[in-house]
PADO-195743 format. One record per residue (C-alpha): x, y, z. Coordinates in pm, whole numbers, plus 50000, padded with zeros to 5 digits. Example, Ala and Ser with C-alpha at 12.3 -4.5 7.8 and 13.67 -1.06 7.14 Angstrom:
BEGIN
px = 51230&py = 49550&pz = 50780
px = 51367&py = 49894&pz = 50714
REM end
This chain:
BEGIN
px = 48485&py = 48208&pz = 48379
px = 48726&py = 48014&pz = 48599
px = 48579&py = 47853&pz = 48909
px = 48705&py = 47967&pz = 49245
px = 48903&py = 47644&pz = 49272
px = 49078&py = 47728&pz = 48945
px = 49147&py = 48081&pz = 49066
px = 49292&py = 47944&pz = 49389
px = 49521&py = 47706&pz = 49199
px = 49643&py = 47974&pz = 48960
px = 49736&py = 48197&pz = 49250
px = 49907&py = 47907&pz = 49427
px = 50133&py = 47862&pz = 49125
px = 50285&py = 48203&pz = 49198
px = 50353&py = 48126&pz = 49563
px = 50562&py = 47915&pz = 49795
px = 50529&py = 47817&pz = 50157
px = 50220&py = 47827&pz = 50375
px = 49985&py = 48017&pz = 50147
px = 50060&py = 47787&pz = 49856
px = 49965&py = 47490&pz = 50074
px = 49646&py = 47658&pz = 50196
px = 49536&py = 47769&pz = 49849
px = 49582&py = 47421&pz = 49708
px = 49391&py = 47282&pz = 50004
px = 49108&py = 47529&pz = 49952
px = 49090&py = 47436&pz = 49583
px = 49072&py = 47064&pz = 49655
px = 48815&py = 47121&pz = 49929
px = 48602&py = 47325&pz = 49689
px = 48612&py = 47047&pz = 49431
px = 48497&py = 46802&pz = 49697
px = 48211&py = 47032&pz = 49802
px = 48372&py = 47079&pz = 50141
px = 48345&py = 47364&pz = 50391
px = 48516&py = 47602&pz = 50148
px = 48201&py = 47599&pz = 49934
px = 47992&py = 47691&pz = 50236
px = 48219&py = 47982&pz = 50322
px = 48229&py = 48108&pz = 49963
px = 47859&py = 48066&pz = 49891
px = 47736&py = 48357&pz = 49675
px = 48092&py = 48427&pz = 49555
px = 48102&py = 48151&pz = 49293
px = 48082&py = 48399&pz = 49004
px = 48323&py = 48655&pz = 49147
px = 48581&py = 48773&pz = 48889
px = 48950&py = 48707&pz = 48953
px = 48994&py = 49077&pz = 49033
px = 48785&py = 49029&pz = 49349
px = 49069&py = 48818&pz = 49493
px = 48835&py = 48605&pz = 49699
px = 49130&py = 48390&pz = 49803
px = 49311&py = 48681&pz = 49968
px = 48996&py = 48789&pz = 50149
px = 48953&py = 48438&pz = 50286
px = 49319&py = 48397&pz = 50381
px = 49315&py = 48734&pz = 50559
px = 49004&py = 48635&pz = 50754
px = 49175&py = 48312&pz = 50857
px = 49489&py = 48510&pz = 50945
px = 49285&py = 48736&pz = 51176
px = 49162&py = 48431&pz = 51366
px = 49523&py = 48322&pz = 51413
px = 49646&py = 48671&pz = 51505
px = 49382&py = 48702&pz = 51778
px = 49494&py = 48375&pz = 51936
px = 49177&py = 48180&pz = 51861
px = 49346&py = 47904&pz = 51662
px = 49672&py = 47811&pz = 51836
px = 49666&py = 47475&pz = 51658
px = 49691&py = 47658&pz = 51326
px = 49924&py = 47928&pz = 51458
px = 50198&py = 47664&pz = 51475
px = 50237&py = 47712&pz = 51099
px = 50229&py = 48096&pz = 51092
px = 50580&py = 48245&pz = 51122
px = 50451&py = 48591&pz = 51217
px = 50311&py = 48453&pz = 51543
px = 50614&py = 48236&pz = 51608
px = 50501&py = 47922&pz = 51425
px = 50778&py = 47697&pz = 51295
px = 50600&py = 47376&pz = 51199
px = 50623&py = 47237&pz = 50846
px = 50367&py = 47430&pz = 50635
px = 50314&py = 47115&pz = 50429
px = 50114&py = 46977&pz = 50722
px = 49894&py = 47286&pz = 50768
px = 49591&py = 47216&pz = 50549
px = 49409&py = 46954&pz = 50762
px = 49439&py = 47184&pz = 51063
px = 49327&py = 47487&pz = 50861
px = 49023&py = 47298&pz = 50733
px = 48916&py = 47226&pz = 51092
px = 48958&py = 47592&pz = 51188
px = 48758&py = 47705&pz = 50886
px = 48481&py = 47468&pz = 50986
px = 48467&py = 47626&pz = 51332
px = 48444&py = 47983&pz = 51197
px = 48223&py = 47962&pz = 50887
px = 48008&py = 48266&pz = 50965
px = 48308&py = 48485&pz = 51049
px = 48493&py = 48383&pz = 50735
px = 48186&py = 48444&pz = 50519
px = 48174&py = 48796&pz = 50661
px = 48548&py = 48834&pz = 50595
px = 48485&py = 48801&pz = 50222
px = 48320&py = 49143&pz = 50228
px = 48652&py = 49304&pz = 50321
px = 48854&py = 49385&pz = 50010
px = 49230&py = 49327&pz = 50022
px = 49392&py = 49636&pz = 50166
px = 49747&py = 49687&pz = 50279
px = 49940&py = 50000&pz = 50362
px = 50294&py = 49900&pz = 50272
px = 50538&py = 50148&pz = 50432
px = 50811&py = 50039&pz = 50194
px = 50639&py = 50237&pz = 49920
px = 50740&py = 50555&pz = 50100
px = 51079&py = 50505&pz = 49935
px = 50926&py = 50574&pz = 49593
px = 50748&py = 50878&pz = 49733
px = 51071&py = 51016&pz = 49877
px = 51266&py = 50971&pz = 49554
px = 50982&py = 51134&pz = 49364
px = 50977&py = 51423&pz = 49610
px = 51349&py = 51483&pz = 49565
px = 51296&py = 51508&pz = 49190
px = 50993&py = 51736&pz = 49217
px = 51163&py = 51965&pz = 49468
px = 51475&py = 52006&pz = 49260
px = 51283&py = 52076&pz = 48940
px = 51034&py = 52315&pz = 49100
px = 51276&py = 52495&pz = 49332
px = 51016&py = 52479&pz = 49610
px = 51067&py = 52316&pz = 49949
px = 50735&py = 52358&pz = 50129
px = 50493&py = 52074&pz = 50053
px = 50124&py = 52002&pz = 50074
px = 50108&py = 51622&pz = 50048
px = 49783&py = 51457&pz = 49937
px = 49730&py = 51084&pz = 49879
px = 49419&py = 50938&pz = 49716
px = 49378&py = 50567&pz = 49789
px = 49572&py = 50617&pz = 50111
px = 49434&py = 50324&pz = 50316
px = 49553&py = 50421&pz = 50666
px = 49776&py = 50703&pz = 50540
px = 50101&py = 50560&pz = 50676
px = 50310&py = 50671&pz = 50378
px = 50207&py = 51031&pz = 50441
px = 50449&py = 51005&pz = 50734
px = 50744&py = 50972&pz = 50496
px = 50936&py = 51245&pz = 50679
px = 50928&py = 51034&pz = 50996
px = 51094&py = 50729&pz = 50836
px = 51467&py = 50672&pz = 50804
px = 51549&py = 50588&pz = 50442
px = 51896&py = 50510&pz = 50306
px = 52036&py = 50413&pz = 49970
px = 52252&py = 50117&pz = 49878
px = 52548&py = 50325&pz = 50000
px = 52443&py = 50464&pz = 50339
px = 52754&py = 50681&pz = 50348
px = 52639&py = 50861&pz = 50034
px = 52302&py = 50978&pz = 50161
px = 52024&py = 50915&pz = 50408
px = 51703&py = 51091&pz = 50493
px = 51490&py = 51106&pz = 50806
px = 51544&py = 51079&pz = 51182
px = 51829&py = 50850&pz = 51279
px = 51624&py = 50724&pz = 51571
px = 51314&py = 50646&pz = 51364
px = 51149&py = 50313&pz = 51455
px = 51128&py = 50243&pz = 51081
px = 51457&py = 50211&pz = 50893
px = 51444&py = 50131&pz = 50523
px = 51800&py = 50042&pz = 50421
px = 51935&py = 49949&pz = 50078
px = 51618&py = 50121&pz = 49966
px = 51736&py = 50289&pz = 49646
px = 51970&py = 50154&pz = 49382
px = 52123&py = 50443&pz = 49191
px = 52247&py = 50795&pz = 49262
px = 52017&py = 51031&pz = 49454
px = 52036&py = 51403&pz = 49524
px = 51849&py = 51459&pz = 49852
px = 51651&py = 51780&pz = 49896
px = 51539&py = 51939&pz = 50219
px = 51164&py = 51989&pz = 50257
px = 50894&py = 52069&pz = 50508
px = 50546&py = 51918&pz = 50494
px = 50299&py = 52192&pz = 50584
px = 49983&py = 51989&pz = 50522
px = 49914&py = 51619&pz = 50474
px = 49592&py = 51430&pz = 50412
px = 49455&py = 51130&pz = 50226
px = 49130&py = 50973&pz = 50112
px = 49008&py = 50619&pz = 50059
px = 48676&py = 50451&pz = 49990
px = 48737&py = 50238&pz = 50300
px = 48987&py = 50422&pz = 50521
px = 49155&py = 50223&pz = 50794
px = 49202&py = 50373&pz = 51138
px = 49565&py = 50292&pz = 51217
px = 49510&py = 50395&pz = 51579
px = 49236&py = 50141&pz = 51647
px = 49286&py = 49778&pz = 51736
px = 49058&py = 49662&pz = 51457
px = 49227&py = 49886&pz = 51203
px = 49573&py = 49758&pz = 51292
px = 49447&py = 49399&pz = 51283
px = 49303&py = 49447&pz = 50936
px = 49628&py = 49584&pz = 50797
px = 49839&py = 49310&pz = 50953
px = 49605&py = 49033&pz = 50835
px = 49663&py = 49115&pz = 50469
px = 50041&py = 49080&pz = 50503
px = 50137&py = 48720&pz = 50430
px = 50249&py = 48543&pz = 50749
px = 50594&py = 48445&pz = 50622
px = 50687&py = 48798&pz = 50508
px = 50845&py = 48892&pz = 50838
px = 51030&py = 49194&pz = 50700
px = 50699&py = 49346&pz = 50590
px = 50544&py = 49276&pz = 50928
px = 50835&py = 49453&pz = 51098
px = 50800&py = 49757&pz = 50869
px = 50427&py = 49777&pz = 50929
px = 50458&py = 49753&pz = 51306
px = 50721&py = 50029&pz = 51305
px = 50504&py = 50255&pz = 51090
px = 50203&py = 50193&pz = 51314
px = 50412&py = 50292&pz = 51615
px = 50509&py = 50617&pz = 51443
px = 50145&py = 50688&pz = 51358
px = 50049&py = 50634&pz = 51723
px = 50320&py = 50875&pz = 51837
px = 50193&py = 51158&pz = 51617
px = 49863&py = 51190&pz = 51802
px = 50044&py = 51284&pz = 52123
px = 50228&py = 51573&pz = 51959
px = 50109&py = 51931&pz = 51977
px = 50196&py = 51984&pz = 51610
px = 49876&py = 51883&pz = 51429
px = 50057&py = 51883&pz = 51094
px = 50237&py = 51565&pz = 51204
px = 49911&py = 51370&pz = 51236
px = 49744&py = 51200&pz = 50940
px = 49375&py = 51214&pz = 50857
px = 49222&py = 50995&pz = 50586
px = 48877&py = 51099&pz = 50459
px = 48619&py = 50852&pz = 50334
px = 48575&py = 50976&pz = 49978
px = 48635&py = 50885&pz = 49613
px = 48959&py = 51020&pz = 49471
px = 48824&py = 51252&pz = 49201
px = 48575&py = 51436&pz = 49420
px = 48820&py = 51460&pz = 49709
px = 49098&py = 51599&pz = 49492
px = 48869&py = 51864&pz = 49344
px = 48788&py = 51982&pz = 49696
px = 49144&py = 51970&pz = 49829
px = 49298&py = 52129&pz = 49522
px = 49034&py = 52401&pz = 49522
px = 49214&py = 52564&pz = 49814
px = 49517&py = 52771&pz = 49723
px = 49845&py = 52678&pz = 49891
px = 50058&py = 52919&pz = 50087
px = 50341&py = 53109&pz = 49915
px = 50634&py = 52912&pz = 49781
px = 50449&py = 52584&pz = 49836
px = 50439&py = 52283&pz = 49607
px = 50121&py = 52078&pz = 49610
px = 50204&py = 51708&pz = 49571
px = 49953&py = 51437&pz = 49479
px = 50095&py = 51091&pz = 49544
px = 49940&py = 50753&pz = 49474
px = 50072&py = 50397&pz = 49464
px = 49927&py = 50075&pz = 49320
px = 49578&py = 50222&pz = 49312
px = 49477&py = 50311&pz = 48960
px = 49458&py = 49951&pz = 48845
px = 49172&py = 49909&pz = 49093
px = 48987&py = 50230&pz = 49004
px = 48721&py = 50249&pz = 48734
px = 48825&py = 50449&pz = 48428
px = 48587&py = 50729&pz = 48527
px = 48768&py = 50776&pz = 48860
px = 49108&py = 50784&pz = 48694
px = 48978&py = 51049&pz = 48452
px = 48822&py = 51255&pz = 48731
px = 49146&py = 51251&pz = 48931
px = 49356&py = 51349&pz = 48631
px = 49114&py = 51628&pz = 48546
px = 49133&py = 51766&pz = 48902
px = 49512&py = 51772&pz = 48890
px = 49516&py = 51932&pz = 48543
px = 49274&py = 52204&pz = 48655
px = 49484&py = 52277&pz = 48962
px = 49797&py = 52309&pz = 48749
px = 49647&py = 52618&pz = 48587
px = 49646&py = 52790&pz = 48926
px = 49933&py = 52653&pz = 49134
px = 50261&py = 52460&pz = 49121
px = 50170&py = 52094&pz = 49146
px = 50347&py = 51760&pz = 49115
px = 50199&py = 51415&pz = 49068
px = 50414&py = 51131&pz = 49197
px = 50294&py = 50786&pz = 49091
px = 50403&py = 50433&pz = 49167
px = 50185&py = 50241&pz = 48925
px = 50206&py = 49970&pz = 48662
px = 50225&py = 50103&pz = 48309
px = 49888&py = 50105&pz = 48128
px = 50061&py = 49909&pz = 47853
px = 50174&py = 49639&pz = 48096
px = 49927&py = 49620&pz = 48387
px = 50024&py = 49388&pz = 48667
px = 50395&py = 49411&pz = 48592
px = 50665&py = 49588&pz = 48793
px = 50552&py = 49934&pz = 48897
px = 50710&py = 50244&pz = 48749
px = 50797&py = 50556&pz = 48946
px = 50697&py = 50866&pz = 48750
px = 50684&py = 51236&pz = 48831
px = 50485&py = 51506&pz = 48651
px = 50520&py = 51876&pz = 48733
px = 50271&py = 52143&pz = 48630
px = 50184&py = 52499&pz = 48714
px = 50090&py = 52835&pz = 48567
px = 50287&py = 52907&pz = 48253
px = 50402&py = 52548&pz = 48212
px = 50308&py = 52326&pz = 47923
px = 50090&py = 52024&pz = 47994
px = 50299&py = 51802&pz = 48221
px = 50421&py = 51469&pz = 48090
px = 50512&py = 51191&pz = 48334
px = 50887&py = 51142&pz = 48359
px = 50993&py = 50792&pz = 48456
px = 51258&py = 50774&pz = 48726
px = 51282&py = 50399&pz = 48765
px = 51119&py = 50070&pz = 48856
px = 50985&py = 49976&pz = 49197
px = 50955&py = 49635&pz = 49362
px = 50606&py = 49522&pz = 49461
px = 50643&py = 49634&pz = 49820
px = 50844&py = 49947&pz = 49748
px = 51195&py = 49832&pz = 49834
px = 51413&py = 49873&pz = 49643
px = 51360&py = 50152&pz = 49391
px = 51588&py = 50093&pz = 49094
px = 51663&py = 50425&pz = 48927
px = 51708&py = 50458&pz = 48554
px = 51965&py = 50735&pz = 48607
px = 52028&py = 51029&pz = 48835
px = 51732&py = 51198&pz = 48996
px = 51873&py = 51532&pz = 48895
px = 51734&py = 51696&pz = 48578
REM end
């Protein structure tokens, strides 16, 4: 198995800018038995899938975001830093040395983002499911929801590569996702009558600590992602002041399979499509959880109209560009087969359609 230093270097090869510099510095420091070894003690045999490097970088990012390392913040663009990232490692090493216990604890926090850009894939999938089912009332459920921000898809403003052709969502939304879809789209009107999510470690988007956690896992030089996240967090905060409880999002602490069995055990109202949406989750789930989730959806399809919208890497090519697929089931329908609509960039924008969304 590769050492942590080797894992850090391999990840650095895929990166540019500040995090490349820091990863290479961490690797060299590990080889020299520096403070990195002290921080990562007991994680020496962690598999690459644990992404120890991202846990450590996020912990360091939280120290910067909370203003406790202004000397290092000079290199972090998301807090206004403009200094040459090539000079960051010696400063970072000093900061790490001052916060060993905190950074050791940070390794227990698995990488977790809630990228609002992925709502674009959800919206395109919804348009397809609505047109094919003929239904326009939606129950929207998301396993692996993190903070549940994408369940607020109807509060985002999303436009295609030709904004004159179509757009969806409030024009005054704090979050505008433009040039979000490449290819022709047929928008469909819909109303969300219920929305909920689950996660093994749900994040409270309304708490200071929850917001800090989400922000810390966004790389500091990805300013467009930071802007999207802050806008989505503002929308989430606004929903709690509204009298309409359907607008608010609740994320349960639960495994996907068990949660879906419970949620899908309740019949929807008339003329309502139940939608199960998930994005970049199944590669992290054990096979048993994937099977349990699929079984819950299949069982529900015998009793109600249901659509599964997925933004996931293909099982035949894990780790590659995600595919947007939609499956529709219900009483009297044959077993649903996923229909691919297109490919999706890592952070959701843009969605590149294979063809028209219309059947």
